[in-house]
C-alpha positions as CSV (number, residue, x, y, z in Angstrom):
1,M,0.1,-0.3,0.0
2,K,1.4,3.5,-1.0
3,K,2.1,6.1,1.6
4,M,-0.1,9.1,1.9
5,K,0.9,11.7,-0.6
6,F,0.8,15.5,1.1
7,N,0.6,18.2,-1.8
8,A,1.5,21.8,-1.6
9,L,-1.4,23.1,0.4
10,F,-0.7,20.7,3.4
11,V,3.0,21.4,3.5
12,A,2.0,25.7,3.3
13,I,-0.1,25.3,6.2
14,G,1.5,23.2,8.3
15,F,-1.2,21.6,10.6
16,A,-4.8,22.2,9.6
17,T,-8.3,22.8,10.9
18,T,-11.7,23.4,10.4
19,S,-12.4,26.5,12.6
20,Y,-15.5,28.3,13.2
21,V,-15.9,31.1,15.4
22,W,-18.8,30.9,18.1
23,A,-20.9,34.0,18.2
24,E,-22.1,35.7,21.3
25,S,-25.8,35.2,21.9
26,N,-28.4,36.6,24.5
27,V,-30.7,33.4,23.9
28,S,-31.6,30.8,26.6
29,S,-28.7,28.3,27.7
30,K,-31.1,25.6,26.3
31,I,-31.1,26.8,22.6
32,E,-28.1,25.4,20.8
33,T,-26.3,26.5,18.0
34,I,-25.1,24.8,15.0
35,S,-21.9,25.3,12.7
36,V,-22.9,26.0,9.2
37,Y,-19.5,25.8,7.2
38,G,-19.9,28.2,4.3
39,Q,-21.9,30.4,6.3
40,F,-20.2,32.8,8.6
41,N,-21.0,32.0,12.1
42,P,-23.0,29.5,14.0
43,I,-26.9,29.9,13.7
44,D,-29.4,29.2,16.8
45,K,-31.2,25.9,16.0
46,N,-34.5,27.4,16.7
47,S,-33.9,29.9,14.0
48,M,-33.3,27.6,11.6
49,P,-35.9,27.1,8.3
50,S,-34.5,23.6,8.0
51,S,-35.1,20.1,10.0
52,V,-32.1,19.8,12.3
53,S,-31.0,17.1,14.5
54,L,-28.0,17.3,17.2
55,M,-26.2,15.3,19.5
56,N,-23.8,16.2,22.3
57,K,-21.3,14.8,24.1
58,A,-23.2,13.5,26.9
59,D,-25.7,12.0,23.9
60,I,-23.1,10.3,22.2
61,A,-21.4,9.0,25.8
62,S,-24.7,6.7,26.0
63,V,-24.8,5.1,22.5
64,V,-23.8,1.7,22.9
65,G,-21.1,1.0,20.2
66,N,-17.5,2.2,19.1
67,T,-17.9,4.1,15.6
68,A,-19.6,7.1,14.2
69,L,-22.1,4.2,12.7
70,D,-23.4,3.6,16.0
71,V,-23.9,7.3,16.8
72,L,-25.6,8.2,13.7
73,A,-28.3,5.0,14.1
74,Q,-29.7,7.4,16.8
75,V,-30.4,10.3,14.5
76,P,-34.1,10.7,13.8
77,G,-34.5,9.7,9.9
78,I,-31.1,7.8,9.4
79,T,-31.3,4.2,8.5
80,I,-27.9,2.1,8.4
81,N,-27.0,-0.7,6.6
82,K,-23.8,-2.6,6.9
83,S,-22.6,-5.5,4.6
84,G,-19.4,-6.7,5.0
85,N,-17.0,-3.4,4.5
86,I,-19.5,-1.8,2.7
87,Q,-21.9,0.7,5.1
88,E,-24.7,2.7,3.8
89,I,-26.4,5.7,5.6
90,F,-30.1,6.6,4.2
91,L,-31.2,9.9,5.3
92,R,-35.0,10.4,4.6
93,G,-34.5,7.4,2.1
94,A,-31.7,9.4,0.0
95,E,-28.1,7.6,-1.1
96,S,-25.5,7.7,0.9
97,N,-23.5,9.5,-1.6
98,F,-26.4,12.2,-1.5
99,V,-25.2,13.5,1.8
100,I,-22.3,15.8,2.8
101,I,-20.2,14.0,5.3
102,Q,-17.8,16.7,7.1
103,I,-15.1,16.0,10.1
104,D,-14.7,19.5,11.8
105,G,-16.0,21.1,8.4
106,V,-14.0,19.1,6.2
107,Q,-15.8,17.3,3.5
108,V,-14.7,13.8,3.4
109,N,-16.6,12.0,1.0
110,N,-14.4,10.0,-1.6
111,P,-15.5,10.0,-5.1
112,L,-13.2,7.4,-6.3
113,D,-15.7,5.1,-3.9
114,S,-17.7,2.4,-5.8
115,R,-20.8,3.9,-4.2
116,G,-20.5,7.2,-5.9
117,G,-18.8,9.4,-3.4
118,S,-19.7,7.9,0.4
119,F,-17.5,8.1,3.4
120,D,-16.9,4.8,5.3
121,L,-18.2,6.0,9.0
122,S,-16.6,2.9,11.0
123,T,-13.1,4.6,10.3
124,L,-14.3,7.5,12.8
125,G,-14.2,6.3,16.7
126,K,-17.5,7.1,18.7
127,D,-15.0,8.5,21.4
128,T,-13.4,10.8,19.1
129,I,-16.7,12.7,18.3
130,A,-17.7,15.5,20.7
131,R,-20.8,16.6,18.9
132,V,-22.9,15.7,15.9
133,E,-24.8,18.2,13.5
134,V,-27.6,17.1,10.9
135,I,-29.1,19.6,8.6
136,K,-31.6,17.9,6.3
137,G,-32.5,18.6,2.7
138,A,-31.1,20.3,-0.2
139,Q,-27.9,22.6,0.9
140,S,-25.9,22.9,-2.5
141,S,-26.9,26.9,-2.4
142,I,-23.9,26.8,0.7
143,Y,-22.1,23.8,0.0
144,G,-22.1,23.1,-3.3
145,S,-22.0,19.6,-5.1
146,D,-23.0,16.4,-3.0
147,A,-25.5,18.2,-0.5
148,L,-28.7,16.8,-2.3
149,A,-30.4,15.3,0.8
150,G,-28.5,17.1,3.8
151,V,-24.9,17.5,5.4
152,I,-23.7,15.6,8.7
153,N,-20.7,17.2,10.6
154,F,-19.0,15.5,12.9
155,I,-17.0,17.9,15.5
156,T,-14.1,16.4,17.7
157,F,-14.0,19.1,19.9
158,D,-16.5,21.6,21.1
159,E,-15.1,22.8,24.4
160,Q,-11.4,23.4,26.0
161,Q,-10.4,20.0,27.6
162,E,-8.7,20.4,31.2
163,G,-6.3,18.1,32.5
164,G,-5.9,14.6,30.7
165,K,-8.5,12.0,30.8
166,V,-7.9,8.4,29.8
167,S,-10.7,5.8,29.1
168,V,-10.1,2.3,28.5
169,G,-13.5,-0.1,27.5
170,Y,-14.5,-3.1,26.6
171,L,-17.6,-4.4,24.7
172,N,-19.1,-7.7,24.0
173,D,-17.1,-10.0,21.6
174,G,-13.8,-8.8,22.1
175,Q,-14.3,-5.1,21.1
176,K,-11.7,-3.0,22.9
177,S,-11.3,0.6,22.9
178,A,-9.0,3.3,24.4
179,T,-9.2,7.1,24.2
180,F,-6.7,9.6,25.8
181,K,-7.6,13.4,25.6
182,T,-5.9,16.5,26.9
183,G,-5.8,20.4,26.8
184,F,-2.9,22.9,27.3
185,G,-3.0,26.4,26.6
186,G,-5.7,26.7,24.0
187,W,-4.7,23.4,22.2
188,N,-6.7,20.3,22.5
189,L,-5.2,16.9,21.5
190,A,-7.5,13.4,21.4
191,L,-6.0,10.0,20.7
192,N,-8.1,7.0,20.1
193,G,-7.7,3.1,19.2
194,I,-10.0,0.4,18.6
195,D,-9.4,-3.3,18.1
196,T,-12.2,-6.1,18.0
197,D,-11.8,-9.8,17.4
198,E,-14.3,-11.3,14.6
199,Q,-17.9,-10.3,15.4
200,A,-20.9,-12.2,14.7
201,A,-21.3,-11.2,11.0
202,G,-17.7,-12.2,10.7
203,D,-16.1,-8.7,10.3
204,S,-13.2,-7.5,12.7
205,Q,-11.4,-3.9,12.6
206,R,-8.3,-2.1,13.9
207,L,-8.4,1.7,13.9
208,A,-6.0,4.3,15.3
209,E,-6.7,8.1,14.9
210,A,-5.4,11.3,16.5
211,A,-7.1,14.6,16.4
212,L,-5.3,18.1,17.4
213,Q,-7.0,21.5,17.8
214,G,-5.4,25.0,18.0
215,K,-6.8,28.3,18.9
216,L,-4.6,31.6,18.3
217,T,-5.7,35.1,18.9
218,L,-2.8,37.1,17.0
219,T,-4.9,40.7,17.4
220,D,-7.7,41.8,19.2
221,S,-9.6,41.8,16.2
222,S,-8.9,38.6,14.9
223,A,-8.9,34.9,15.8
224,T,-7.4,31.9,14.0
225,Q,-8.2,28.2,14.6
226,L,-6.7,25.1,13.1
227,N,-7.6,21.3,13.4
228,I,-6.1,17.9,12.1
229,R,-7.1,14.5,12.5
230,F,-5.4,11.4,10.9
231,S,-6.6,7.6,11.0
232,D,-5.2,4.6,10.0
233,Y,-7.8,1.2,9.6
234,Q,-7.7,-2.3,8.9
235,N,-11.1,-4.1,8.2
236,S,-11.9,-7.6,7.6
237,A,-15.2,-9.0,6.5
238,F,-17.3,-10.9,4.3
239,P,-17.4,-9.4,0.5
240,D,-20.6,-7.1,0.1
241,Q,-23.6,-9.1,-1.4
242,S,-21.8,-12.6,-0.5
243,G,-24.5,-13.9,2.1
244,G,-22.3,-13.2,4.7
245,A,-21.5,-15.6,7.6
246,E,-24.8,-17.9,7.0
247,F,-24.8,-18.0,2.9
248,A,-21.3,-17.5,1.7
249,E,-19.8,-20.1,-0.3
250,D,-15.9,-18.9,0.4
251,T,-15.5,-18.0,3.9
252,T,-12.2,-15.9,2.6
253,K,-12.6,-12.5,3.7
254,E,-12.4,-9.3,2.1
255,R,-9.4,-7.0,3.6
256,K,-9.6,-3.1,3.5
257,E,-7.2,-0.9,4.9
258,G,-6.5,2.6,4.5
259,Q,-4.8,5.9,6.0
260,T,-6.9,9.7,6.1
261,L,-5.9,13.0,6.8
262,S,-8.2,15.6,6.7
263,A,-7.1,19.4,7.9
264,S,-8.2,23.0,7.6
265,L,-7.2,26.4,8.8
266,R,-9.4,29.5,9.2
267,H,-8.3,32.7,9.9
268,Q,-11.0,35.5,10.6
269,I,-10.6,39.3,10.8
270,N,-13.5,41.6,12.6
271,I,-13.2,44.8,10.4
272,N,-15.6,46.7,12.3
273,E,-19.4,45.6,14.1
274,D,-20.8,45.1,10.8
275,Y,-18.0,43.8,8.4
276,Q,-16.3,40.7,9.0
277,M,-13.6,38.8,6.7
278,S,-12.9,34.8,6.9
279,L,-10.0,32.9,4.7
280,Q,-10.2,29.5,5.3
281,L,-7.9,26.9,3.9
282,E,-9.1,22.6,3.7
283,H,-7.3,19.5,2.7
284,L,-8.2,15.7,2.4
285,A,-5.9,13.1,1.8
286,T,-7.1,9.5,1.7
287,D,-5.3,6.2,0.5
288,D,-6.8,3.0,1.0
289,S,-6.8,-0.5,-0.8
290,L,-9.6,-3.5,-1.1
291,T,-8.5,-6.9,-1.7
292,S,-11.6,-9.2,-2.5
293,P,-12.1,-13.0,-2.7
294,G,-15.1,-12.5,-5.1
295,I,-18.5,-14.3,-4.6
296,A,-18.4,-18.0,-5.4
297,P,-18.9,-18.7,-8.5
298,Y,-17.4,-15.7,-9.3
299,F,-19.2,-14.8,-12.6
300,M,-20.9,-11.7,-11.7
301,A,-18.4,-10.8,-8.7
302,P,-14.6,-12.3,-9.3
303,P,-11.5,-11.7,-7.0
304,A,-10.3,-7.9,-7.5
305,F,-7.8,-5.9,-6.0
306,T,-8.1,-2.0,-6.1
307,E,-6.1,0.8,-4.7
308,N,-7.6,4.4,-4.4
309,D,-5.5,7.7,-3.9
310,Y,-7.5,11.0,-3.6
311,T,-6.5,14.2,-2.7
312,V,-8.7,17.2,-2.3
313,S,-7.6,21.2,-1.6
314,K,-10.4,24.0,-0.8
315,F,-9.8,27.8,-0.5
316,R,-12.5,29.6,0.7
317,W,-13.0,33.5,1.3
318,L,-16.2,34.7,3.3
319,N,-16.9,38.2,3.9
320,A,-20.0,38.8,6.3
321,V,-21.9,42.0,6.2
322,S,-24.9,43.8,8.3
323,V,-26.7,46.0,7.6
324,D,-30.1,47.1,9.6
325,N,-32.2,44.5,9.5
326,V,-30.4,42.3,6.9
327,S,-27.3,40.3,7.3
328,A,-25.7,38.2,4.4
329,T,-22.6,36.2,3.8
330,V,-20.9,36.4,0.2
331,G,-18.3,33.7,-0.7
332,M,-16.1,32.6,-2.9
333,D,-14.5,29.2,-3.1
334,Y,-12.1,26.9,-5.0
335,K,-11.5,23.4,-5.2
336,D,-9.1,21.2,-6.8
337,E,-9.6,17.1,-7.0
338,N,-6.9,14.4,-8.1
339,G,-8.1,10.9,-7.9
340,E,-5.9,7.7,-9.1
341,T,-7.1,3.9,-8.8
342,S,-4.7,1.0,-9.7
343,G,-6.0,-2.4,-9.5
344,Y,-7.2,-5.5,-11.7
345,L,-10.2,-7.7,-11.5
346,E,-9.1,-11.7,-12.0
347,M,-11.5,-12.8,-15.2
348,F,-11.0,-15.9,-16.8
349,G,-7.5,-16.8,-15.6
350,Q,-6.4,-13.1,-16.4
351,Q,-6.1,-9.9,-14.5
352,V,-8.1,-7.7,-16.1
353,P,-6.6,-3.6,-15.4
354,T,-8.8,-1.4,-13.9
355,N,-6.5,1.5,-13.6
356,Y,-7.8,5.5,-14.1
357,R,-6.5,9.0,-13.2
358,L,-8.9,12.3,-13.1
359,S,-8.5,15.5,-11.6
360,R,-10.8,18.5,-11.7
361,T,-11.4,22.0,-10.7
362,N,-14.1,24.1,-9.3
363,V,-14.6,27.7,-8.9
364,A,-18.2,29.1,-7.0
365,G,-19.3,32.1,-5.7
366,F,-22.6,32.6,-3.3
367,I,-24.4,34.8,-1.3
368,D,-26.7,33.6,1.6
369,A,-29.0,36.5,3.1
370,K,-31.1,36.5,6.0
371,V,-33.9,39.3,6.5
372,D,-35.9,40.0,9.4
373,I,-39.4,41.6,8.8
374,A,-41.2,42.0,11.7
375,E,-40.9,38.9,13.9
376,A,-40.0,36.8,10.6
377,S,-36.8,35.7,9.0
378,L,-36.6,35.3,5.6
379,F,-33.5,33.2,4.3
380,L,-32.5,33.6,0.7
381,G,-29.4,32.0,-1.1
382,V,-27.6,31.6,-4.6
383,R,-24.7,29.7,-6.0
384,L,-22.9,29.7,-9.2
385,D,-20.4,26.6,-9.6
386,K,-18.1,26.6,-12.6
387,P,-16.7,23.0,-12.7
388,E,-14.0,22.2,-14.9
389,D,-15.2,20.2,-18.1
390,S,-18.7,20.5,-17.2
391,D,-21.8,23.2,-17.3
392,N,-22.2,25.6,-15.0
393,E,-24.9,25.0,-12.3
394,T,-26.9,27.3,-10.4
395,T,-28.5,26.5,-7.1
396,W,-30.5,28.3,-5.2
397,K,-32.8,28.1,-1.6
398,L,-35.9,29.7,0.2
399,G,-36.9,29.4,3.5
400,V,-38.5,31.1,6.2
401,N,-38.5,31.2,10.0
402,Y,-41.7,32.6,11.8
403,P,-42.3,32.6,15.8
404,M,-46.1,32.8,16.0
405,T,-45.6,33.0,19.9
406,N,-42.7,32.8,22.6
407,N,-42.9,28.8,22.4
408,L,-44.4,28.2,18.8
409,R,-42.6,28.8,15.4
410,L,-43.3,27.9,12.0
411,F,-40.4,27.2,9.5
412,A,-40.3,25.9,5.5
413,N,-37.5,25.5,3.1
414,T,-37.5,24.9,-0.6
415,G,-34.2,24.8,-2.7
416,E,-32.4,22.9,-5.4
417,S,-29.1,21.1,-5.3
418,F,-26.8,18.9,-7.6
419,K,-24.2,16.3,-7.2
420,L,-21.1,16.4,-10.0
421,P,-20.7,12.6,-11.2
422,S,-18.0,10.9,-8.9
423,L,-14.6,10.4,-10.2
424,Y,-15.4,6.5,-10.4
425,A,-18.6,6.9,-12.4
426,L,-16.6,9.0,-15.1
427,G,-13.2,7.2,-14.8
428,N,-13.8,3.5,-14.3
429,N,-12.7,1.8,-17.4
430,M,-15.0,-1.0,-17.2
431,I,-18.2,0.7,-16.7
432,G,-17.2,4.3,-16.6
433,N,-19.1,7.3,-18.8
434,T,-17.6,10.5,-19.6
435,E,-21.0,11.7,-20.5
436,L,-22.7,11.7,-17.4
437,L,-24.7,14.6,-16.4
438,P,-24.9,15.7,-12.8
439,E,-27.6,14.5,-10.8
440,T,-30.1,16.7,-9.5
441,A,-32.9,17.1,-6.5
442,T,-35.5,19.8,-5.6
443,N,-36.7,19.7,-1.8
444,V,-40.0,21.5,0.2
445,D,-39.8,20.7,3.9
446,L,-42.5,22.4,5.9
447,G,-42.3,22.6,9.8
448,V,-43.9,23.5,13.2
449,E,-41.9,23.2,16.6
450,W,-43.2,23.9,20.4
451,A,-40.3,24.6,22.7
452,S,-40.7,25.4,26.2
453,E,-38.4,24.9,29.5
454,Q,-39.9,21.3,29.6
455,V,-40.9,20.0,26.1
456,D,-39.5,20.6,22.6
457,I,-41.7,19.1,20.0
458,S,-41.7,19.3,16.2
459,L,-43.4,17.6,13.2
460,A,-42.0,18.3,9.7
461,V,-43.3,16.8,6.4
462,F,-40.9,17.0,3.4
463,D,-41.0,16.3,-0.3
464,Y,-38.0,15.3,-2.4
465,H,-37.2,15.1,-6.2
466,Y,-34.2,13.5,-7.7
467,K,-33.6,13.5,-11.1
468,N,-31.0,12.1,-13.6
469,L,-29.8,9.4,-10.9
470,I,-26.5,7.3,-12.2
471,D,-27.7,3.9,-12.9
472,F,-26.2,0.9,-14.5
473,D,-27.5,0.0,-17.5
474,S,-26.7,-3.7,-18.7
475,E,-27.4,-3.5,-22.3
476,T,-24.7,-1.0,-22.7
477,F,-22.6,-2.3,-19.7
478,S,-22.3,1.2,-18.2
479,L,-23.1,3.8,-15.8
480,V,-26.0,6.2,-17.9
481,N,-28.4,8.7,-16.3
482,R,-32.0,7.7,-16.2
483,A,-33.4,7.2,-13.0
484,S,-36.0,9.5,-11.0
485,V,-37.0,9.3,-7.5
486,K,-39.3,10.9,-5.0
487,T,-39.6,10.7,-1.7
488,Q,-42.4,12.0,0.5
489,G,-43.1,11.7,4.1
490,A,-43.1,13.2,7.6
491,E,-41.1,13.3,10.9
492,L,-42.0,13.8,14.7
493,I,-39.7,14.3,17.1
494,L,-40.5,14.8,20.8
495,S,-38.4,15.8,24.0
496,T,-39.9,16.3,27.5
497,D,-38.6,16.6,30.9
498,L,-40.8,14.2,32.8
499,T,-39.4,15.0,36.1
500,S,-36.6,17.2,37.4
501,S,-34.3,14.2,37.0
502,S,-35.9,12.4,34.0
503,T,-36.1,12.9,30.5
504,L,-38.1,11.3,27.2
505,G,-37.1,11.6,23.9
506,A,-39.1,9.7,20.8
507,N,-39.1,10.0,17.2
508,A,-40.9,8.8,14.3
509,T,-40.1,8.7,10.3
510,Y,-42.5,8.0,7.5
511,A,-40.4,8.4,4.1
512,D,-42.5,6.7,1.1
513,V,-39.5,6.3,-1.8
514,Q,-41.0,6.0,-5.1
515,A,-38.6,5.0,-8.3
516,G,-39.4,4.1,-11.6
517,E,-41.2,1.1,-12.6
518,G,-38.8,-2.2,-12.4
519,E,-36.1,-0.5,-10.3
520,L,-35.2,-1.8,-7.0
521,L,-34.2,0.5,-4.2
522,S,-33.2,-1.5,-1.4
523,G,-32.5,-0.8,2.8
524,R,-35.2,1.9,2.6
525,P,-37.9,1.0,5.2
526,Q,-40.9,3.3,5.3
527,W,-41.3,3.5,8.7
528,Q,-38.3,3.7,11.5
529,G,-38.2,5.7,14.9
530,G,-37.1,5.1,18.2
531,A,-37.5,6.3,22.0
532,S,-35.0,7.1,24.7
533,L,-35.6,7.6,28.6
534,H,-32.5,9.3,30.5
535,L,-32.7,9.0,34.2
536,Q,-30.2,10.9,36.9
537,W,-31.1,8.5,39.9
538,T,-28.7,10.2,42.2
539,D,-26.1,12.9,42.0
540,D,-23.6,10.2,41.1
541,F,-25.9,7.5,39.2
542,S,-27.5,8.1,35.9
543,A,-28.9,5.5,33.4
544,Y,-30.1,5.6,29.7
545,I,-32.5,3.2,27.7
546,S,-32.6,3.5,23.9
547,A,-35.1,1.5,21.8
548,N,-34.8,1.8,18.0
549,Y,-37.3,0.4,15.7
550,I,-36.8,-0.2,11.6
551,G,-39.4,-1.4,9.3
552,E,-39.2,-4.0,6.9
553,S,-37.3,-3.1,3.4
554,S,-35.9,-4.8,0.7
555,A,-32.4,-6.4,-0.2
556,T,-30.3,-8.0,-2.7
557,S,-27.8,-10.5,-2.7
558,L,-25.2,-12.6,-4.8
559,H,-24.4,-15.7,-3.0
560,G,-24.9,-18.7,-5.1
561,G,-24.1,-16.9,-8.1
562,D,-27.4,-15.5,-9.1
563,F,-29.1,-11.9,-8.2
564,S,-31.5,-12.6,-5.6
565,T,-33.8,-10.4,-3.6
566,A,-35.6,-10.5,-0.3
567,I,-37.6,-8.6,2.2
568,L,-35.8,-8.0,5.7
569,S,-38.4,-8.3,8.4
570,S,-38.8,-5.3,10.7
571,Y,-37.1,-5.5,14.1
572,Y,-36.6,-3.2,17.1
573,K,-33.4,-3.1,19.2
574,V,-33.2,-1.9,22.9
575,D,-29.9,-0.7,24.3
576,L,-29.0,0.2,28.2
577,S,-26.2,2.2,29.6
578,A,-25.4,4.0,33.0
579,N,-23.0,5.8,34.4
580,W,-21.3,5.8,37.7
581,Q,-19.4,8.7,38.9
582,V,-17.0,7.1,41.4
583,N,-15.4,10.4,42.6
584,E,-14.2,13.6,41.1
585,G,-11.9,12.3,38.8
586,F,-12.9,8.5,38.3
587,D,-16.2,7.4,36.8
588,I,-17.4,4.0,35.0
589,D,-19.7,3.4,32.0
590,F,-22.0,0.1,31.9
591,F,-23.5,-0.9,28.8
592,V,-25.9,-3.7,27.7
593,T,-26.2,-4.2,23.6
594,N,-29.4,-5.7,22.4
595,A,-30.6,-6.0,25.7
596,L,-33.9,-8.3,24.8
597,D,-31.6,-10.5,22.4
598,K,-33.4,-9.7,19.2
599,K,-32.3,-11.2,15.6
600,Y,-32.1,-9.1,12.8
601,Y,-30.3,-8.0,10.0
602,Y,-28.8,-5.4,8.2
603,A,-28.5,-7.2,4.7
604,I,-28.8,-11.1,3.6
605,G,-26.7,-13.1,5.7
606,F,-25.3,-10.4,7.8
607,A,-27.0,-10.2,11.2
608,G,-26.7,-7.4,13.9
609,P,-24.9,-7.8,17.2
610,E,-26.0,-10.1,19.6
611,Q,-26.8,-9.5,23.3
612,G,-23.6,-8.4,25.2
613,L,-22.0,-6.6,27.7
614,G,-19.8,-3.8,28.1
615,V,-18.0,-1.4,30.5
616,K,-15.7,1.7,30.0
617,V,-13.3,3.3,33.0
618,N,-12.6,6.8,32.8
619,W,-9.9,8.4,34.4
620,L,-9.3,12.2,35.0
621,A,-5.4,11.7,35.1
622,W,-4.4,15.1,36.1
């Protein structure tokens, strides 16, 4: 495997990091803010015209599991599917590659990925994450390509770490983890490792990651923040579509390994009270390889080896202006992508090369404005992208937030978004097509929210229409634009304080995904939901009960040599966690996964975790 390459941008900025500057606010401490990268300052959650889901440090700590996949499984409207080394997240029924994944504001989607540009969330450890922000709906007017269905941002640090903290954990079936975090003089450092024995589905994992954040104040009117994250991983599992541990004829495992580095640097200058300017550099470098034994009898999925090397650099210039009741961010960004794939397929005793190399640039400008009219706020945005070797793309959004009373608000959002064809779809020498058009989407979201000191309840209805979707055409043996998908549904989210020491949460999402005649969309249940109960029994002991329901969905497989379909039964899963604060510097987490020992499947032959126990010890070393 090749060592990761560092281009001139990363050398120039040394370290890197995403950054944002938290704006001061007079709102209640219960109202959280979200970081809209591409916008200028964080926005109060109850002022957003879009549906938003947040998870803070306490929410994440209570999750039973080790990776970001386990965390996102608790977010309303998100469904997780895992089939070997392939994992998919469906946000309100949308494809995984229709959602931008960010780590500290740096987009980490890999367009060399055969799924069209997703990110392997099993390579991001749960204990590395301090916060998760999910914005739902078309967001291309700010983020550009790929934000057809929404944006998910993982934040590694959301506050200054005091002292040094060590955590060591063990979950069922030999899943071991260790984390170290410390803070010093405006800098934060986190180290995390995961090592699992073989699990019930036949997979195993090793992960090592490090994250660093620093904040500098060069002058009274400026601030600089930088982050850097590096991960190294090795995964082993049955191949996707192989039938898993239950049906695979060949028990040889597929091996995936790689390294990822994401980094950014942001410098913000307060010119005066009405004008702020920011310059931001971002960089992503990822190098991964996949060695697959194929799926017996190997006609439809032969043995293969693939190595991907992808780098992307982005420069962003933002200007925030406020005049009376109007505030606007005017921005420009430049993006440079480079991707190279080498490998082969073993067909009829011969190795058929699958090599290609592509690069492209994109220049964009946008304006995102908020206009306060009486009690209401109107949001308007438009963006022009000029991608290399492709037509210009113009996207827009229109939103409104209207507080009817101190507790009740209405919100609405509509807009257009687009996704450029992935480098894999354009360049793959077996099925790639350089004539592919961008995929597009339009969305409408309408919602109402009631928020008080004790109760927060919201109801949103949504309508998405995706066009020019890229699909495989067996007649031409290539990828083509042809599919069209409509998704309509509703989402209900509730949080209420039952007593001063107990909090109840519940959510339900209905998403009706309508594809063209003869098209099969797997892994998308119409119904899903969840409920949670947090109990603070004493000052030193708390407990968390989480129950998730996933409705039935279709699934496909290639085991046995033929393409087959099946319906995965609906299921519900209950997890338990508890925390005991032994003393000021020492606490213990207890976990029970799949407490009711229910048998369920993510994919044909790939079962979910069995019932098991876990424990994690946390020690504030200094």
